[in-house]
C-alpha positions in Angstrom: 50.7 -6.2 20.7 47.8 -5.3 18.9 48.0 -4.5 15.3 45.9 -2.6 12.6 44.8 -5.3 10.6 43.6 -7.2 14.4 41.8 -3.7 15.4 39.7 -3.7 12.3 36.0 -4.4 11.7 35.3 -6.9 9.8 34.1 -6.2 5.7 31.5 -3.4 5.7 31.1 -3.9 2.2 27.7 -4.8 2.2 26.4 -2.8 4.3 27.8 0.1 3.0 26.5 -0.7 -0.3 22.9 -0.6 1.3 23.8 2.6 3.7 26.5 4.5 2.3 24.6 6.6 0.3 23.5 10.4 1.4 19.4 9.6 1.3 19.1 6.0 2.0 19.6 6.0 5.8 17.1 9.2 6.1 14.3 6.9 4.3 14.8 3.7 5.9 14.0 5.5 9.3 10.2 5.7 8.6 10.5 1.7 8.4 11.1 1.4 11.9 7.9 2.9 13.6 5.2 2.0 10.4 4.5 -1.3 8.7 4.5 0.7 5.4 4.8 3.5 4.1 3.8 5.3 1.0 5.8 6.9 -1.8 4.0 10.2 -0.9 4.6 9.8 2.6 8.5 9.4 2.3 9.3 12.7 -0.1 7.2 14.7 2.5 9.2 13.4 5.3 12.5 13.2 3.9 13.4 17.3 3.2 14.9 17.7 -0.1 14.8 14.4 -2.4 14.0 14.9 -5.5 11.1 12.1 -6.7 13.3 10.7 -9.4 16.1 10.1 -6.7 13.7 8.9 -4.4 12.6 6.9 -6.7 15.5 5.2 -7.8 16.7 4.4 -4.3 13.4 2.6 -3.5 13.9 0.5 -6.2 17.5 -0.2 -5.4 16.4 -1.1 -2.0 13.5 -3.8 -3.1 16.3 -5.2 -5.9 18.8 -5.7 -2.6 15.7 -7.1 -1.3 15.4 -5.0 2.1 11.8 -3.7 1.1 9.5 -5.1 -1.1 6.7 -3.0 -3.0 2.9 -3.9 -2.8 -0.2 -2.1 -5.3 -3.0 -0.8 -2.5 -6.4 -0.8 -3.5 -6.0 2.9 -4.9 -5.4 3.4 -8.4 -1.6 4.1 -9.4 -1.0 3.8 -5.5 1.7 1.7 -3.8 3.4 0.4 -0.4 6.7 -0.4 0.7 7.3 -2.5 3.9 10.3 -3.9 5.4 11.7 -7.2 4.7 13.5 -9.5 7.2 16.4 -8.4 5.4 15.4 -5.0 5.8 14.1 -4.9 9.8 17.4 -6.9 10.1 19.0 -2.8 9.4 17.0 -1.5 12.7 19.6 -2.2 14.8 21.9 -0.4 12.5 19.7 2.4 12.2 19.3 2.8 15.6 22.7 2.7 16.3 23.4 5.6 14.1 20.8 7.9 15.5 22.4 7.2 19.0 25.9 8.4 17.2 24.5 11.4 15.8 22.7 12.4 19.4 26.5 12.0 20.7 28.0 13.5 18.2 26.5 16.0 16.7 
């Protein structure tokens, strides 16, 4: 007979540290179909996010190695792109999308 311990999923601490807040999955979904995304694009697409919150989430994702930040040719503009580590989260985002479609 299976015990509860046998049925538990392994450690999800690292993934939930990144995907566990309100805004991060909503932010990352814009990187799935775009190679680079600008701050103002994300702000326009993520309804209701405060610019300070968005900036903090992007900084956190950059520090975690999920995205990189690159200056553009335009003054005071930058673009963000997924790293290899960030790209590895895409299947998880697709699973979250499927689950949400099925159960919401």
